[in-house]
C-alpha positions, 0 to 999 in steps of 0.5 A, spaced: 593 119 410 592 121 403 587 116 400 585 117 392 578 114 390 577 112 383 570 110 380 572 107 373 568 108 367 570 109 360 565 115 358 567 118 365 572 116 370 571 120 377 577 121 382 578 124 388 583 125 394 582 125 401 586 126 407 585 123 414 587 125 421 584 120 426 577 119 424 576 126 421 577 126 413 577 132 408 576 132 401 583 135 398 581 134 390 576 131 386 575 131 378 571 127 373 575 125 367 571 125 360 573 121 354 569 122 347 565 116 344 568 118 337 575 117 339 578 110 339 579 106 345 586 106 345 586 114 346 580 114 351 584 109 355 590 113 354 587 119 357 584 116 363 591 113 364 595 120 363 590 124 368 590 118 373 597 118 373 598 126 373 593 126 379 597 121 383 603 125 381 600 131 384 597 129 390 602 123 392 596 118 395 599 113 400 594 108 397 588 108 392 581 105 393 578 103 386 571 101 385 570 094 382 566 092 376 558 090 377 556 085 373 549 087 372 544 085 366 549 089 362 555 085 360 557 090 355 557 096 359 561 092 364 567 090 359 568 097 357 568 099 365 573 094 365 578 097 360 577 104 364 579 100 370 585 097 367 587 104 365 587 106 372 590 100 375 596 101 370 597 108 372 597 106 380 602 100 378 606 105 374 606 110 380 608 104 385 601 106 389 598 100 393 591 099 391 585 097 395 579 094 391 572 094 393 565 092 391 559 098 390 556 094 395 562 094 400 563 102 399 555 103 400 555 099 406 561 103 409 559 110 407 552 109 408 551 103 412 547 099 407 549 096 401 543 098 397 543 105 398 542 109 392 546 115 389 543 120 393 544 117 399 551 116 398 552 123 395 549 126 402 553 121 406 559 123 402 558 131 403 556 130 411 563 125 412 567 130 409 564 136 411 563 139 404 558 145 403 556 142 397 554 136 393 560 133 389 558 133 382 558 129 377 556 123 381 562 120 379 566 124 383 561 123 389 562 115 388 570 116 388 570 120 394 565 114 397 571 109 395 576 113 398 572 114 405 570 106 404 578 105 404 579 110 410 574 107 414 576 099 413 583 101 414 581 104 421 577 098 423 583 093 421 588 098 425 583 098 431 583 090 430 591 090 430 591 094 436 586 090 440 589 084 438 596 086 440 593 088 447 591 081 448 598 079 446 601 083 451 597 079 456 600 072 454 606 070 458 613 069 455 612 062 454 606 063 449 601 061 455 596 066 458 598 069 464 594 068 470 592 074 474 
């Protein structure tokens, strides 16, 4: 499965593409979209939309994992991030790609094992999980890779749950009652 991860931000939006085969995941590409603070908002959002759309067109992900917005103490920053996130989501919608949305805590939990992981821990685990020979830079790229890995991990968990429940369903008698062994 090919999965794109997006770490939205108005100044810097990280994107990454991974490919999974079973429990093995490898990075195919990643980059950081940087917009200029002196440019008008519509121009900056247009750049984000266009670059995400181009990456989707080039790598053809089956799904996209987007980090949701963290509303910490800086609400103004969250608003600018929401604009960038909207541009990225619009590019996904225009391409008809399914989108999964995860909180920063969910991503950290899935990749590192704790929702309170710091950036260095996320970068380290992304490097290990994807067998990279270097730390992905800048941090926005590491976060986008982490978002994609999170989606892969959670999708695999959901699929394993389906397989397990379908096995239980086969043990039922045709009438819907449990078969007696």
